[in-house]
PALO-185123 format. One line per field, with one value per residue (C-alpha): residue in one letter; x, y, z; residue number from 1. Coordinates in nm, 2 decimals, padded with zeros to 4 digits, always signed. Example, Ala and Ser with C-alpha at 12.3 -4.5 7.8 and 13.67 -1.06 7.14 Angstrom:
<rs>
residuo = (A  S) $
c1 = (+01.23  +01.37) $
c2 = (-00.45  -00.11) $
c3 = (+00.78  +00.71) $
num = (1  2) $
</rs>
This chain:
<rs>
residuo = (X  X  X  X  X  X  X  X  X  X  X  X  X  X  X  X  X  X  X  X  X  X  X  X  X  X  X  X  X  X  X  X  X  X  X  X  X  X  X  X  X  X  X  X  X  X  X  X  X  X  X  X  X  X  X  X  X  X  X  X  X  X  X  X  X  X  X  X  X  X  X  X  X  X  X  X  X  X  X  X  X  X  X  X  X  X  X  X  X  X  X  X  X  X  X  X  X  X  X  X  X  X  X  X  X  X  X  X  X  X  X  X  X  X  X  X  X  X  X  X  X  X  X  X  X  X  X  X  X  X  X  X  X  X  X  X  X  X  X  X  X  X  X  X  X  X  X  X  X  X  X  X  X  X  X  X  X  X  X  X  X  X  X  X  X  X  X  X  X  X  X  X  X  X  X  X  X  X  X  X  X  X  X  X  X  X  X  X  X  X  X  X  X  X  X  X  X  X  X  X  X  X  X  X  X  X  X  X  X  X  X  X  X  X  X  X  X  X  X  X  X  X  X  X  X  X  X  X  X  X  X  X  X  X  X  X  X  X  X  X  X  X  X  X  X  X  X  X  X  X  X  X  X  X  X  X  X  X  X  X  X  X  X  X  X  X  X  X  X  X  X  X  X  X  X  X  X  X  X  X  X  X  X  X  X  X  X  X  X  X  X  X  X  X  X  X  X  X  X  X  X  X  X  X  X  X  X  X  X  X  X  X  X  X  X  X  X  X  X  X  X  X  X  X  X  X  X  X  X  X  X  X  X  X  X  X  X  X  X  X  X  X  X  X  X  X  X  X  X  X  X  X  X  X  X  X  X  X  X  X  X  X  X  X  X  X  X  X  X  X  X  X  X  X  X  X  X  X  X  X  X  X  X  X  X  X  X  X  X  X  X  X  X  X  X  X  X  X  X  X  X  X  X  X  X  X  X  X  X  X  X  X  X  X  X  X  X  X  X  X  X  X  X  X  X  X  X  X  X  X  X  X  X  X  X  X  X  X  X  X  X  X  X  X  X  X  X  X  X  X  X  X  X  X  X  X  X  X  X  X  X  X  X  X  X  X  X  X  X  X  X  X  X  X  X  X  X  X  X  X  X  X  X  X  X  X  X  X  X  X  X) $
c1 = (+04.27  +04.55  +04.91  +04.91  +04.65  +04.79  +04.86  +05.19  +05.28  +05.43  +05.47  +05.65  +05.71  +05.83  +06.05  +05.92  +05.62  +05.34  +04.96  +04.88  +05.13  +04.91  +04.67  +04.47  +04.44  +04.48  +04.23  +04.43  +04.85  +05.03  +05.22  +05.03  +05.10  +05.00  +05.01  +05.00  +04.65  +04.58  +04.65  +04.41  +04.15  +04.22  +04.21  +04.16  +04.25  +04.26  +04.19  +04.22  +04.57  +04.86  +05.29  +05.31  +05.54  +05.63  +05.92  +06.12  +06.28  +06.02  +05.69  +05.93  +05.95  +05.60  +05.55  +05.74  +05.67  +05.28  +05.40  +05.42  +05.73  +05.80  +05.74  +06.13  +06.42  +06.38  +06.18  +06.27  +06.43  +06.63  +06.89  +07.16  +07.35  +07.59  +07.31  +07.28  +06.98  +06.66  +06.42  +06.45  +06.64  +06.38  +06.08  +05.87  +05.87  +05.60  +05.86  +05.96  +05.56  +05.55  +05.81  +05.68  +05.40  +05.55  +05.66  +06.01  +06.07  +06.29  +06.39  +06.47  +06.58  +06.61  +06.66  +06.72  +06.66  +06.99  +07.22  +07.65  +07.89  +08.20  +08.43  +08.76  +08.83  +08.50  +08.42  +08.25  +08.61  +08.73  +08.43  +08.59  +08.41  +08.52  +08.41  +07.97  +07.72  +07.56  +07.18  +07.06  +06.71  +06.84  +06.78  +06.46  +06.30  +06.37  +06.59  +06.73  +06.87  +06.97  +07.00  +07.12  +07.15  +06.99  +06.87  +07.01  +07.21  +07.33  +07.68  +07.84  +07.76  +07.76  +07.50  +07.50  +07.35  +07.24  +07.51  +07.86  +07.88  +07.92  +08.23  +08.46  +08.51  +08.82  +08.68  +08.54  +08.28  +08.24  +07.90  +07.63  +07.41  +07.02  +06.79  +07.10  +07.14  +07.39  +07.70  +08.01  +08.17  +08.28  +08.20  +08.27  +08.31  +07.97  +07.73  +07.61  +07.37  +07.14  +07.15  +07.02  +06.68  +06.69  +06.90  +06.72  +06.38  +06.63  +06.68  +06.33  +06.18  +06.44  +06.29  +05.96  +06.09  +06.27  +05.97  +05.74  +05.97  +05.93  +05.61  +05.59  +05.42  +05.67  +05.66  +05.87  +05.91  +06.10  +06.15  +06.26  +06.51  +06.33  +06.15  +06.38  +06.74  +06.90  +06.65  +06.89  +06.58  +06.66  +06.64  +06.39  +06.19  +06.37  +06.14  +05.82  +05.61  +05.57  +05.69  +06.05  +06.27  +06.12  +05.81  +06.02  +06.16  +05.79  +05.76  +06.04  +05.87  +05.54  +05.78  +05.89  +05.52  +05.44  +05.77  +05.63  +05.30  +05.41  +05.62  +05.32  +05.09  +05.33  +05.41  +05.01  +04.98  +04.81  +04.57  +04.66  +04.91  +04.85  +05.06  +05.03  +05.17  +05.24  +05.51  +05.68  +05.54  +05.53  +05.69  +06.00  +06.06  +06.34  +06.11  +06.10  +05.77  +05.71  +05.85  +05.60  +05.34  +05.45  +05.39  +05.01  +05.12  +05.10  +05.25  +05.01  +04.73  +04.50  +04.70  +04.86  +05.23  +05.48  +05.78  +05.83  +05.49  +05.27  +04.99  +04.80  +05.06  +05.30  +05.17  +04.87  +05.01  +04.87  +04.80  +04.67  +04.56  +04.58  +04.46  +04.15  +04.09  +03.94  +03.89  +03.70  +03.83  +03.75  +03.73  +03.75  +03.80  +03.72  +03.80  +04.12  +04.40  +04.79  +05.09  +05.11  +04.81  +05.02  +05.09  +04.75  +04.60  +04.89  +04.82  +04.41  +04.53  +04.76  +04.51  +04.78  +04.73  +04.93  +05.09  +05.03  +05.43  +05.38  +05.18  +05.08  +04.94  +04.79  +04.43  +04.36  +04.23  +04.11  +03.72  +03.80  +03.97  +03.68  +03.41  +03.25  +03.31  +03.03  +03.11  +03.28  +03.62  +03.83  +04.08  +03.94  +04.18  +04.54  +04.90  +05.11  +05.44  +05.65  +06.02  +06.09  +05.88  +05.59  +05.28  +04.90  +04.61  +04.33  +03.97  +03.70  +03.65  +03.91  +04.29  +04.46  +04.81  +05.02  +05.23  +05.17  +05.34  +05.44  +05.65  +05.85  +05.97  +05.71  +05.49  +05.53  +05.84  +05.95  +06.18  +06.12  +05.95  +05.69  +05.57  +05.56  +05.17  +05.00  +04.78  +05.00  +04.83  +04.60  +04.26  +04.15  +03.79  +03.91  +03.56  +03.50  +03.87  +04.10  +04.33  +04.37  +04.38  +04.13  +04.28  +03.95  +04.15  +03.96  +03.64  +03.65  +03.81  +03.66  +03.75  +04.07  +04.05  +03.93  +04.19  +04.46  +04.31  +04.32  +04.68  +04.79  +04.67  +04.84  +05.13  +05.08  +04.99  +05.29  +04.97  +04.67  +04.51  +04.32  +04.60  +04.81  +04.98  +05.33  +05.59  +05.81  +06.12  +06.42  +06.34  +06.07  +06.18  +05.91  +05.92  +05.65  +05.39  +05.54  +05.20  +05.22  +05.39  +05.72  +05.50  +05.19  +05.45  +05.54  +05.30) $
c2 = (+10.96  +10.95  +10.92  +10.58  +10.49  +10.61  +10.29  +10.18  +10.19  +09.90  +09.97  +09.67  +09.75  +09.56  +09.59  +09.52  +09.25  +09.28  +09.32  +08.90  +08.80  +08.74  +08.53  +08.79  +08.97  +08.70  +08.43  +08.22  +08.30  +08.05  +08.18  +08.08  +08.38  +08.24  +08.52  +08.79  +08.64  +08.63  +09.01  +09.05  +08.87  +09.06  +09.40  +09.54  +09.49  +09.80  +09.68  +10.03  +10.14  +10.33  +10.39  +10.74  +10.65  +10.30  +10.24  +10.33  +10.61  +10.88  +10.60  +10.62  +10.99  +10.98  +10.78  +10.97  +11.32  +11.25  +11.50  +11.33  +11.26  +11.48  +11.80  +11.69  +11.77  +11.36  +11.43  +11.09  +10.79  +10.63  +10.74  +10.44  +10.36  +10.71  +10.94  +11.27  +11.33  +11.37  +11.47  +11.85  +11.91  +12.13  +11.95  +11.77  +11.38  +11.15  +11.00  +11.32  +11.43  +11.15  +11.18  +11.54  +11.35  +11.16  +10.87  +10.68  +10.64  +10.33  +10.30  +09.95  +09.84  +09.97  +10.33  +10.41  +10.84  +10.95  +11.07  +11.15  +10.98  +11.15  +11.15  +11.30  +11.30  +11.35  +10.97  +10.67  +10.52  +10.80  +10.74  +10.73  +10.46  +10.53  +10.84  +10.93  +10.94  +11.29  +11.41  +11.06  +10.87  +11.00  +11.40  +11.33  +11.21  +10.87  +10.82  +10.49  +10.36  +10.05  +09.89  +09.97  +10.31  +10.13  +09.86  +09.51  +09.49  +09.87  +09.92  +09.99  +09.65  +09.82  +09.80  +10.16  +10.23  +10.56  +10.73  +10.50  +10.19  +09.82  +09.76  +09.87  +09.73  +09.53  +09.35  +09.40  +09.22  +09.18  +09.15  +08.87  +08.84  +08.66  +08.64  +08.70  +09.06  +09.26  +09.55  +09.50  +09.76  +09.73  +09.48  +09.47  +09.19  +09.10  +09.13  +08.86  +08.93  +08.60  +08.71  +09.05  +08.98  +08.74  +09.02  +09.30  +09.15  +09.02  +09.39  +09.50  +09.23  +09.33  +09.72  +09.65  +09.46  +09.73  +09.96  +09.76  +09.73  +10.12  +10.11  +10.44  +10.45  +10.40  +10.34  +10.13  +10.17  +09.90  +09.88  +09.51  +09.46  +09.15  +09.01  +09.31  +09.16  +09.01  +08.73  +08.45  +08.28  +08.08  +07.74  +07.64  +07.84  +07.71  +07.53  +07.57  +07.79  +07.62  +07.89  +07.97  +08.11  +08.48  +08.29  +08.11  +08.45  +08.61  +08.32  +08.45  +08.79  +08.66  +08.43  +08.79  +09.00  +08.64  +08.70  +09.05  +08.97  +08.71  +08.95  +09.21  +08.93  +08.74  +09.11  +09.20  +09.47  +09.38  +09.58  +09.85  +09.81  +09.95  +09.71  +09.82  +09.59  +09.76  +09.71  +10.00  +09.96  +09.70  +09.39  +09.40  +09.18  +09.03  +08.82  +08.59  +08.66  +08.41  +08.10  +08.22  +08.27  +07.87  +07.82  +07.96  +08.32  +08.63  +08.95  +09.20  +08.97  +09.14  +09.41  +09.59  +09.69  +09.63  +09.77  +10.08  +10.21  +10.48  +10.13  +10.00  +09.73  +09.98  +10.14  +09.96  +09.74  +09.54  +09.71  +09.57  +09.73  +09.58  +09.74  +09.53  +09.86  +10.10  +09.80  +09.48  +09.20  +09.10  +09.44  +09.53  +09.92  +09.95  +10.33  +10.44  +10.54  +10.64  +10.53  +10.89  +10.91  +10.79  +11.14  +11.22  +10.98  +10.95  +11.30  +11.28  +10.93  +11.15  +11.41  +11.70  +11.89  +11.93  +12.27  +12.41  +12.32  +11.94  +11.64  +11.84  +11.50  +11.28  +11.26  +11.11  +10.76  +10.72  +10.75  +10.42  +10.24  +10.30  +10.21  +10.58  +10.74  +10.63  +10.55  +10.87  +10.83  +11.09  +11.17  +11.44  +11.25  +11.06  +11.12  +10.87  +10.86  +10.63  +10.60  +10.87  +11.12  +11.08  +11.19  +11.02  +11.12  +10.96  +11.07  +10.86  +10.58  +10.81  +10.81  +11.03  +10.93  +11.19  +10.98  +10.78  +10.46  +10.26  +10.54  +10.22  +09.90  +09.75  +09.74  +10.03  +10.16  +10.47  +10.60  +10.31  +10.27  +10.12  +10.44  +10.62  +10.67  +10.62  +10.92  +11.17  +11.11  +10.79  +10.77  +10.49  +10.42  +10.16  +10.06  +09.92  +09.83  +09.78  +09.61  +09.93  +09.82  +10.03  +10.47  +10.69  +10.99  +11.07  +11.03  +11.22  +11.60  +11.73  +11.46  +11.50  +11.89  +11.83  +11.60  +11.80  +12.16  +11.90  +11.85  +12.16  +12.30  +12.06  +12.17  +12.53  +12.55  +12.24  +12.06  +11.86  +11.92  +12.26  +12.49  +12.77  +12.68  +12.56  +12.57  +12.30  +12.19  +12.23  +12.37  +12.28  +11.97  +11.83  +11.71  +11.51  +11.83  +12.04  +12.13  +12.35  +12.70  +12.70  +13.02  +12.75  +12.53  +12.74  +12.88) $
c3 = (+10.42  +10.71  +10.70  +10.83  +10.60  +10.28  +10.06  +09.97  +09.61  +09.43  +09.02  +08.81  +08.42  +08.21  +07.92  +07.56  +07.70  +07.47  +07.52  +07.41  +07.59  +07.93  +07.94  +08.11  +07.80  +07.56  +07.58  +07.31  +07.46  +07.46  +07.73  +08.09  +08.31  +08.61  +08.89  +08.64  +08.58  +09.00  +08.97  +08.73  +08.93  +09.25  +09.07  +08.75  +08.35  +08.13  +07.82  +07.67  +07.82  +07.64  +07.70  +07.55  +07.32  +07.16  +07.29  +07.61  +07.74  +07.59  +07.80  +08.13  +08.13  +08.10  +08.36  +08.59  +08.47  +08.36  +08.14  +07.69  +07.60  +07.29  +07.54  +07.71  +07.48  +07.37  +07.03  +06.87  +06.98  +07.32  +07.51  +07.55  +07.89  +07.86  +07.73  +07.97  +08.22  +08.01  +08.32  +08.33  +08.66  +08.81  +08.72  +08.96  +08.95  +09.08  +09.34  +09.44  +09.50  +09.68  +09.91  +09.95  +10.10  +10.37  +10.09  +10.12  +09.73  +09.62  +09.24  +09.14  +08.86  +08.46  +08.48  +08.06  +08.07  +08.13  +08.42  +08.39  +08.43  +08.59  +08.23  +08.23  +07.82  +07.51  +07.48  +07.65  +07.70  +07.96  +08.16  +08.57  +08.74  +09.03  +09.11  +09.14  +08.90  +08.90  +08.77  +08.83  +09.02  +09.34  +09.23  +09.04  +09.38  +09.49  +09.83  +09.74  +09.34  +09.27  +08.93  +08.57  +08.36  +08.08  +07.90  +07.96  +07.59  +07.63  +07.84  +08.03  +08.22  +08.60  +08.90  +09.05  +09.38  +09.43  +09.27  +09.26  +09.10  +09.28  +09.16  +08.86  +08.52  +08.50  +08.17  +07.85  +07.72  +07.28  +07.30  +07.22  +06.91  +06.84  +07.13  +07.33  +07.17  +07.41  +07.29  +07.35  +07.65  +07.98  +08.24  +08.59  +08.83  +08.99  +08.66  +08.50  +08.26  +08.29  +08.68  +08.64  +08.69  +09.01  +09.17  +09.08  +09.23  +09.57  +09.66  +09.56  +09.79  +10.07  +10.01  +10.00  +10.33  +10.53  +10.48  +10.59  +10.92  +10.93  +10.92  +10.71  +10.33  +10.09  +09.64  +09.45  +09.14  +08.96  +08.62  +08.50  +08.26  +08.07  +07.85  +07.66  +07.49  +07.57  +07.60  +07.90  +08.09  +08.37  +08.33  +08.52  +08.26  +07.95  +07.76  +07.99  +07.78  +07.44  +07.24  +07.26  +07.47  +07.47  +07.60  +07.89  +07.97  +07.96  +08.23  +08.47  +08.46  +08.57  +08.80  +08.97  +08.97  +09.19  +09.37  +09.51  +09.54  +09.78  +09.98  +10.01  +10.08  +10.40  +10.53  +10.60  +10.40  +10.06  +10.17  +10.16  +09.93  +09.55  +09.29  +08.95  +08.66  +08.27  +08.01  +07.84  +07.47  +07.21  +07.19  +07.03  +06.72  +06.86  +07.02  +06.68  +06.55  +06.29  +06.56  +06.81  +06.49  +06.45  +06.77  +06.78  +07.00  +06.88  +07.16  +06.93  +07.03  +06.72  +06.68  +06.43  +06.45  +06.73  +06.94  +06.73  +06.59  +06.55  +06.52  +06.83  +06.86  +07.00  +07.22  +07.36  +07.65  +07.98  +08.27  +08.56  +08.93  +09.21  +09.55  +09.76  +09.97  +09.72  +09.40  +09.40  +09.20  +08.84  +08.73  +08.35  +08.22  +07.85  +07.88  +07.73  +08.00  +07.97  +08.16  +08.22  +08.43  +08.73  +08.85  +08.91  +09.02  +09.31  +09.37  +09.45  +09.63  +09.92  +09.85  +09.74  +09.49  +09.10  +09.01  +08.65  +08.59  +08.70  +08.55  +08.27  +08.01  +08.33  +08.37  +08.72  +08.67  +09.05  +08.99  +08.70  +08.99  +09.19  +08.94  +09.00  +08.59  +08.38  +08.05  +07.92  +07.93  +08.14  +07.90  +07.64  +07.41  +07.39  +07.17  +07.10  +06.97  +06.79  +06.77  +06.45  +06.62  +06.41  +06.67  +06.64  +06.85  +06.98  +07.05  +07.10  +06.85  +06.63  +06.58  +06.35  +06.29  +06.12  +05.89  +05.60  +05.78  +06.08  +06.24  +06.35  +06.22  +06.05  +05.70  +05.52  +05.74  +05.68  +05.40  +05.22  +04.82  +05.02  +05.18  +04.78  +04.70  +05.01  +05.12  +05.37  +05.70  +05.81  +06.00  +06.15  +06.30  +06.62  +06.66  +06.33  +06.27  +06.60  +06.37  +06.14  +05.82  +05.65  +05.61  +05.62  +05.59  +05.28  +05.39  +05.72  +05.64  +05.96  +06.20  +06.01  +06.08  +06.48  +06.59  +06.34  +06.59  +06.92  +06.86  +06.77  +07.11  +07.30  +07.12  +07.17  +07.51  +07.62  +07.80  +07.74  +08.12  +08.18  +08.36  +08.28  +07.93  +08.01  +07.79  +07.60  +07.64  +07.34  +07.01  +06.84  +06.62  +06.48  +06.16  +06.14  +06.17  +05.88  +05.85  +06.17  +06.13  +06.42  +06.53  +06.68  +06.90  +07.17  +07.43) $
num = (1  2  3  4  5  6  7  8  9  10  11  12  13  14  15  16  17  18  19  20  21  22  23  24  25  26  27  28  29  30  31  32  33  34  35  36  37  38  39  40  41  42  43  44  45  46  47  48  49  50  51  52  53  54  55  56  57  58  59  60  61  62  63  64  65  66  67  68  69  70  71  72  73  74  75  76  77  78  79  80  81  82  83  84  85  86  87  88  89  90  91  92  93  94  95  96  97  98  99  100  101  102  103  104  105  106  107  108  109  110  111  112  113  114  115  116  117  118  119  120  121  122  123  124  125  126  127  128  129  130  131  132  133  134  135  136  137  138  139  140  141  142  143  144  145  146  147  148  149  150  151  152  153  154  155  156  157  158  159  160  161  162  163  164  165  166  167  168  169  170  171  172  173  174  175  176  177  178  179  180  181  182  183  184  185  186  187  188  189  190  191  192  193  194  195  196  197  198  199  200  201  202  203  204  205  206  207  208  209  210  211  212  213  214  215  216  217  218  219  220  221  222  223  224  225  226  227  228  229  230  231  232  233  234  235  236  237  238  239  240  241  242  243  244  245  246  247  248  249  250  251  252  253  254  255  256  257  258  259  260  261  262  263  264  265  266  267  268  269  270  271  272  273  274  275  276  277  278  279  280  281  282  283  284  285  286  287  288  289  290  291  292  293  294  295  296  297  298  299  300  301  302  303  304  305  306  307  308  309  310  311  312  313  314  315  316  317  318  319  320  321  322  323  324  325  326  327  328  329  330  331  332  333  334  335  336  337  338  339  340  341  342  343  344  345  346  347  348  349  350  351  352  353  354  355  356  357  358  359  360  361  362  363  364  365  366  367  368  369  370  371  372  373  374  375  376  377  378  379  380  381  382  383  384  385  386  387  388  389  390  391  392  393  394  395  396  397  398  399  400  401  402  403  404  405  406  407  408  409  410  411  412  413  414  415  416  417  418  419  420  421  422  423  424  425  426  427  428  429  430  431  432  433  434  435  436  437  438  439  440  441  442  443  444  445  446  447  448  449  450  451  452  453  454  455  456  457  458  459  460  461  462  463  464  465  466  467  468  469  470  471  472  473  474  475  476  477  478  479  480  481  482  483  484  485  486  487  488  489  490  491) $
</rs>
């Protein structure tokens, strides 16, 4: 592949959008995602795709680093709007790797991986918004950034371009509740919650147009702030889904994807552009599941659980890939893949070689894209992680969950009486029980032992792919793995 023909990459990441929300994945979806359906028709659907975590920040870490999120300093939960950076200073990201291979790299949207605000004291109230941020996206491989620090419901409510806010906050918002939820905090005069998604989309379109004019390969990473709270569909989408405000907001996300697809195609670069759509985790309960169910819609499709959970509904996500130069239309892949695989895939696309210190858990999906792989998964196994730090490991039909509960927010909830008396772990045969209802932990001790040993090796070696063992970042704080000795957790 010559330098001039290296494909562009547009990666759109929805925030809290469920597998069952896309009509191309769920024939019974009440939300007709017209543009995403077109993307699926013209490319490939992955029906067994997973985020590395069931919540936002850790999933984003894995996408950009090709490394499981629990190897970072963040062992559970998510960062907030004032949190420090969790991507290590010396770590190569997929953006930095592509930049080293001649790409212009841009991130527009929700960062949610931490950076350092100029702070003259010990509290958020002392942040000096007139000073540049440190350790942001432009220090982690991106040539350009425009967006927000974390989720749209997390203060401070300011836009940041490269390393400076576009306007200093002069007011405080009292916050809001329900589907329109956001936390109280400082807000800039140019910040309007309902206009954030349209504003970011215009910036993303402008970035694509500028790079196409320069005739250089580019990588645009566009992590959307939607359909996460605050759920604020524009007037033209309100009532259009026939479900509720969440369904209407999903239609706005679909329209956003359509706008970027139309931009790429109108510029004549569609055939040589890899266009990816995914979600960072499953749908959040803030969407109001009972209300959606009354309308006949189920964001988790047939899967158990939702955002935050170790169950499939927490981390099995929509993944669509279009690349006309390499992928024929109407493709369907049922092999297990992970969003962490982007790094190794793009390395193979551009003919680069990953060093041992990068992409430790990333497996190239290029053979799947080209239809060259057989029916065996390219991944030996895949590790999942819940909001409270619980682990599961999936190999073939078997999924071992190293907790007695959901590890998240659905029944049985960790720490509640409902967990009392349950087996210490859960083993599910997904080939026979995709909804994870029959725990066969006691029936297959050999499978449990094999998967425990494999997870132990992945932790101990600091990687799940071939290569030199690497250290994990931070202390070996994995309380969910008490059955392991601490000496087994370090390479």
